[in-house]
TORDREN-65698 format. One record per residue (C-alpha): x negated, y, z negated; residue in one letter; residue number from 0. Coordinates in steps of 0.001 Angstrom, whole numbers, plus 500000, padded with zeros to 6 digits. Each point is the difference from the previous one (the first is absolute). Layout:
BEGIN
<rec x="X" y="Y" z="Z" res="a" n="NUM"/>
...
//
This chain:
BEGIN
<rec x="258657" y="084514" z="325328" res="m" n="0"/>
<rec x="499779" y="496652" z="501774" res="s" n="1"/>
<rec x="497800" y="499271" z="502983" res="h" n="2"/>
<rec x="501536" y="500683" z="503377" res="r" n="3"/>
<rec x="497129" y="499624" z="502502" res="g" n="4"/>
<rec x="498919" y="496965" z="501970" res="l" n="5"/>
<rec x="496388" y="500184" z="498774" res="i" n="6"/>
<rec x="498722" y="500394" z="496456" res="n" n="7"/>
<rec x="496655" y="501815" z="500161" res="l" n="8"/>
<rec x="498108" y="499981" z="496693" res="p" n="9"/>
<rec x="497325" y="502637" z="499359" res="p" n="10"/>
<rec x="496383" y="499094" z="500594" res="t" n="11"/>
<rec x="497488" y="499803" z="497175" res="r" n="12"/>
<rec x="498501" y="503262" z="501197" res="g" n="13"/>
<rec x="503443" y="501644" z="499979" res="d" n="14"/>
<rec x="500498" y="499014" z="496359" res="l" n="15"/>
<rec x="496548" y="501198" z="498970" res="v" n="16"/>
<rec x="500581" y="503436" z="501557" res="v" n="17"/>
<rec x="503539" y="500352" z="498644" res="s" n="18"/>
<rec x="498991" y="499003" z="496460" res="r" n="19"/>
<rec x="497181" y="502547" z="500084" res="a" n="20"/>
<rec x="502479" y="502674" z="501114" res="c" n="21"/>
<rec x="502393" y="499010" z="497213" res="a" n="22"/>
<rec x="497245" y="500283" z="497374" res="r" n="23"/>
<rec x="498962" y="503432" z="501286" res="a" n="24"/>
<rec x="503539" y="501396" z="500268" res="a" n="25"/>
<rec x="501074" y="502975" z="497916" res="t" n="26"/>
<rec x="503339" y="501855" z="500090" res="p" n="27"/>
<rec x="498272" y="503168" z="501241" res="e" n="28"/>
<rec x="498184" y="498204" z="502810" res="m" n="29"/>
<rec x="503091" y="498098" z="501081" res="e" n="30"/>
<rec x="502074" y="503202" z="500124" res="r" n="31"/>
<rec x="497379" y="501626" z="502220" res="t" n="32"/>
<rec x="499811" y="496986" z="502280" res="l" n="33"/>
<rec x="503778" y="499923" z="500380" res="r" n="34"/>
<rec x="499906" y="503580" z="501284" res="v" n="35"/>
<rec x="497124" y="499253" z="502384" res="v" n="36"/>
<rec x="501528" y="496799" z="501385" res="t" n="37"/>
<rec x="503205" y="501919" z="500738" res="w" n="38"/>
<rec x="498125" y="501609" z="502921" res="l" n="39"/>
<rec x="499970" y="496611" z="501755" res="a" n="40"/>
<rec x="503693" y="499300" z="499411" res="d" n="41"/>
<rec x="501796" y="498850" z="503155" res="e" n="42"/>
<rec x="502495" y="502881" z="499911" res="k" n="43"/>
<rec x="497295" y="502641" z="499515" res="i" n="44"/>
<rec x="497792" y="498636" z="502791" res="v" n="45"/>
<rec x="502939" y="499622" z="502374" res="l" n="46"/>
<rec x="501326" y="503481" z="499193" res="g" n="47"/>
<rec x="496608" y="501615" z="500619" res="a" n="48"/>
<rec x="499624" y="498072" z="503276" res="t" n="49"/>
<rec x="503477" y="501073" z="501152" res="l" n="50"/>
<rec x="499074" y="503635" z="499373" res="l" n="51"/>
<rec x="496766" y="499542" z="501936" res="f" n="52"/>
<rec x="501829" y="498221" z="502841" res="w" n="53"/>
<rec x="502593" y="502804" z="500222" res="t" n="54"/>
<rec x="497296" y="502657" z="500122" res="y" n="55"/>
<rec x="497940" y="498101" z="502580" res="a" n="56"/>
<rec x="502942" y="499327" z="502294" res="r" n="57"/>
<rec x="501508" y="503489" z="499796" res="l" n="58"/>
<rec x="496720" y="501868" z="500447" res="s" n="59"/>
<rec x="498879" y="497968" z="503057" res="r" n="60"/>
<rec x="496559" y="501560" z="499751" res="r" n="61"/>
<rec x="497932" y="496842" z="500111" res="d" n="62"/>
<rec x="500846" y="496746" z="501754" res="i" n="63"/>
<rec x="497770" y="497843" z="497812" res="d" n="64"/>
<rec x="501405" y="501431" z="496778" res="i" n="65"/>
<rec x="503594" y="499486" z="501170" res="a" n="66"/>
<rec x="499314" y="496415" z="500970" res="r" n="67"/>
<rec x="498093" y="499468" z="496763" res="r" n="68"/>
<rec x="503104" y="501159" z="498129" res="a" n="69"/>
<rec x="502073" y="497450" z="501955" res="d" n="70"/>
<rec x="497467" y="497334" z="499099" res="h" n="71"/>
<rec x="500027" y="500834" z="496278" res="m" n="72"/>
<rec x="503789" y="500038" z="499849" res="l" n="73"/>
<rec x="500207" y="496642" z="501763" res="c" n="74"/>
<rec x="497402" y="498515" z="497637" res="c" n="75"/>
<rec x="501871" y="501202" z="496928" res="l" n="76"/>
<rec x="503349" y="498735" z="501285" res="a" n="77"/>
<rec x="498497" y="496533" z="500367" res="l" n="78"/>
<rec x="498072" y="500337" z="496732" res="a" n="79"/>
<rec x="503289" y="500573" z="498241" res="g" n="80"/>
<rec x="501267" y="496616" z="501186" res="v" n="81"/>
<rec x="496941" y="497761" z="499611" res="l" n="82"/>
<rec x="499682" y="500051" z="496178" res="p" n="83"/>
<rec x="503648" y="499013" z="499584" res="h" n="84"/>
<rec x="499558" y="497072" z="502391" res="l" n="85"/>
<rec x="496931" y="498763" z="498130" res="f" n="86"/>
<rec x="501647" y="500440" z="496609" res="k" n="87"/>
<rec x="502899" y="497827" z="501140" res="r" n="88"/>
<rec x="497595" y="497288" z="501103" res="l" n="89"/>
<rec x="497389" y="500218" z="497245" res="v" n="90"/>
<rec x="500509" y="499937" z="496231" res="d" n="91"/>
<rec x="497197" y="501411" z="497886" res="r" n="92"/>
<rec x="500625" y="501306" z="496506" res="e" n="93"/>
<rec x="498675" y="503487" z="499366" res="r" n="94"/>
<rec x="496934" y="500299" z="497744" res="p" n="95"/>
<rec x="501781" y="502239" z="497488" res="d" n="96"/>
<rec x="502237" y="496979" z="499216" res="r" n="97"/>
<rec x="497172" y="497449" z="500025" res="v" n="98"/>
<rec x="497054" y="501591" z="498202" res="v" n="99"/>
<rec x="501712" y="502548" z="497737" res="v" n="100"/>
<rec x="501222" y="498646" z="496668" res="h" n="101"/>
<rec x="501052" y="502073" z="497030" res="g" n="102"/>
<rec x="499236" y="503729" z="500164" res="r" n="103"/>
<rec x="499918" y="501306" z="503564" res="r" n="104"/>
<rec x="497893" y="503134" z="499359" res="h" n="105"/>
<rec x="502012" y="501966" z="502538" res="g" n="106"/>
<rec x="499948" y="497332" z="502723" res="i" n="107"/>
<rec x="503343" y="500276" z="501823" res="p" n="108"/>
<rec x="502263" y="497178" z="501102" res="r" n="109"/>
<rec x="499747" y="500124" z="503784" res="s" n="110"/>
<rec x="502937" y="498972" z="502174" res="g" n="111"/>
<rec x="501167" y="496440" z="500372" res="n" n="112"/>
<rec x="497868" y="497606" z="497975" res="a" n="113"/>
<rec x="499399" y="497655" z="502965" res="w" n="114"/>
<rec x="499260" y="502625" z="502678" res="d" n="115"/>
<rec x="496256" y="500306" z="499462" res="s" n="116"/>
<rec x="498832" y="498873" z="503461" res="f" n="117"/>
<rec x="499142" y="502048" z="501985" res="p" n="118"/>
<rec x="499634" y="503571" z="498767" res="s" n="119"/>
<rec x="502409" y="502170" z="501973" res="g" n="120"/>
<rec x="498113" y="503142" z="499019" res="h" n="121"/>
<rec x="496769" y="498556" z="501380" res="a" n="122"/>
<rec x="501710" y="498805" z="503180" res="l" n="123"/>
<rec x="501360" y="503476" z="500725" res="h" n="124"/>
<rec x="496615" y="501576" z="499336" res="l" n="125"/>
<rec x="498226" y="497516" z="502258" res="g" n="126"/>
<rec x="502530" y="500632" z="502765" res="a" n="127"/>
<rec x="499272" y="503736" z="500170" res="i" n="128"/>
<rec x="496297" y="499963" z="499096" res="g" n="129"/>
<rec x="498758" y="499784" z="503591" res="g" n="130"/>
<rec x="502240" y="502859" z="501111" res="s" n="131"/>
<rec x="498940" y="502194" z="497092" res="l" n="132"/>
<rec x="496345" y="499353" z="500806" res="a" n="133"/>
<rec x="500598" y="500902" z="503642" res="a" n="134"/>
<rec x="501802" y="503225" z="499098" res="l" n="135"/>
<rec x="497533" y="501194" z="497356" res="c" n="136"/>
<rec x="497174" y="502412" z="500818" res="p" n="137"/>
<rec x="496611" y="498330" z="500262" res="d" n="138"/>
<rec x="498896" y="501362" z="496618" res="s" n="139"/>
<rec x="502874" y="498221" z="498206" res="f" n="140"/>
<rec x="500292" y="496806" z="502057" res="r" n="141"/>
<rec x="497639" y="497977" z="497817" res="l" n="142"/>
<rec x="502151" y="500759" z="496955" res="l" n="143"/>
<rec x="503217" y="498544" z="501398" res="v" n="144"/>
<rec x="499470" y="496291" z="499344" res="w" n="145"/>
<rec x="498335" y="500410" z="496582" res="p" n="146"/>
<rec x="502951" y="502194" z="498984" res="s" n="147"/>
<rec x="502527" y="497486" z="501322" res="i" n="148"/>
<rec x="498221" y="497158" z="498217" res="t" n="149"/>
<rec x="499909" y="501927" z="496720" res="a" n="150"/>
<rec x="503690" y="500850" z="500289" res="l" n="151"/>
<rec x="500894" y="496370" z="500725" res="a" n="152"/>
<rec x="497871" y="498902" z="497025" res="a" n="153"/>
<rec x="502318" y="501864" z="497614" res="t" n="154"/>
<rec x="502446" y="497125" z="500527" res="r" n="155"/>
<rec x="497418" y="497659" z="498467" res="i" n="156"/>
<rec x="499294" y="502306" z="497070" res="l" n="157"/>
<rec x="503732" y="500300" z="499292" res="l" n="158"/>
<rec x="500218" y="496185" z="500106" res="l" n="159"/>
<rec x="502734" y="500237" z="502610" res="a" n="160"/>
<rec x="497918" y="497787" z="502311" res="h" n="161"/>
<rec x="496983" y="497740" z="499977" res="y" n="162"/>
<rec x="496823" y="500849" z="501859" res="l" n="163"/>
<rec x="500865" y="497517" z="502776" res="s" n="164"/>
<rec x="503478" y="501561" z="500367" res="d" n="165"/>
<rec x="498420" y="503368" z="500733" res="v" n="166"/>
<rec x="497340" y="498566" z="502320" res="v" n="167"/>
<rec x="502694" y="498089" z="501899" res="a" n="168"/>
<rec x="502164" y="503112" z="500226" res="g" n="169"/>
<rec x="497169" y="502103" z="501407" res="l" n="170"/>
<rec x="499054" y="497265" z="502468" res="a" n="171"/>
<rec x="503588" y="499617" z="501192" res="l" n="172"/>
<rec x="500301" y="503746" z="500392" res="g" n="173"/>
<rec x="496792" y="500255" z="502015" res="v" n="174"/>
<rec x="501101" y="497071" z="502154" res="g" n="175"/>
<rec x="503356" y="501657" z="500591" res="l" n="176"/>
<rec x="498252" y="503226" z="500998" res="d" n="177"/>
<rec x="497865" y="498077" z="502515" res="k" n="178"/>
<rec x="503001" y="498196" z="501517" res="v" n="179"/>
<rec x="501986" y="503225" z="500386" res="v" n="180"/>
<rec x="496897" y="501681" z="501436" res="g" n="181"/>
<rec x="499693" y="497227" z="502558" res="w" n="182"/>
<rec x="503650" y="500439" z="500938" res="l" n="183"/>
<rec x="499416" y="503738" z="500375" res="f" n="184"/>
<rec x="497080" y="499257" z="502278" res="g" n="185"/>
<rec x="497014" y="501047" z="497924" res="y" n="186"/>
<rec x="497848" y="498882" z="497095" res="s" n="187"/>
<rec x="497921" y="501664" z="497292" res="h" n="188"/>
<rec x="496250" y="500110" z="500136" res="t" n="189"/>
<rec x="497967" y="499442" z="496842" res="v" n="190"/>
<rec x="500066" y="503698" z="499044" res="d" n="191"/>
<rec x="503776" y="500255" z="500383" res="g" n="192"/>
<rec x="500100" y="501666" z="503404" res="r" n="193"/>
<rec x="502102" y="498713" z="502884" res="n" n="194"/>
<rec x="498172" y="497874" z="502539" res="s" n="195"/>
<rec x="502610" y="500840" z="502615" res="r" n="196"/>
<rec x="502151" y="503067" z="500621" res="s" n="197"/>
<rec x="503731" y="499671" z="499521" res="y" n="198"/>
<rec x="500911" y="501254" z="503433" res="g" n="199"/>
<rec x="500247" y="502937" z="502338" res="t" n="200"/>
<rec x="501970" y="503213" z="499600" res="d" n="201"/>
<rec x="502586" y="498727" z="502471" res="d" n="202"/>
<rec x="500438" y="496776" z="498039" res="q" n="203"/>
<rec x="500427" y="501968" z="496795" res="f" n="204"/>
<rec x="502645" y="502254" z="501500" res="r" n="205"/>
<rec x="501880" y="496992" z="501305" res="n" n="206"/>
<rec x="499911" y="498390" z="496554" res="d" n="207"/>
<rec x="501487" y="503007" z="498253" res="v" n="208"/>
//
């Protein structure tokens, strides 16, 4: 397919080194497993799970912070669904499975449009909800949230759907989006994922719903 973006963004040397190493290590069994794992970060799955959480939080009305957190997550994901498409219309970058894979693919799938490598939509969605997940998790699990999100986003590199910089950019954009929406909601995350400011009073919550 021909280029359609305004900017042609070639991979960095580091991107090519990482992608070629992934291609050499690929096996059909590993790629099948990774395709199942990466499905957990699919836009539709993440959005569907967030919609269920939002419905529960808004109908139960048991906790103001949780209800507002659900609003925040849903807003982040709505915007996260738009951003990758905007970038992909502006930026052309050929996916690594088309660039570094020649001959036998060893189970490596052909991922989406060949020129839609930048940024990783999966990573962007994960970055957008990471802060909220950390804030909602019990203390004993909070430290596992970002390593888990990073590992899940990294499956896109191992599948050669994206370069390393595509995934890093996606996570960064998602985190930035989370911060902007948090600012609009009137609070921000602390380092450990907690809220530095309450969402509002009971009266404000009742007025919102």
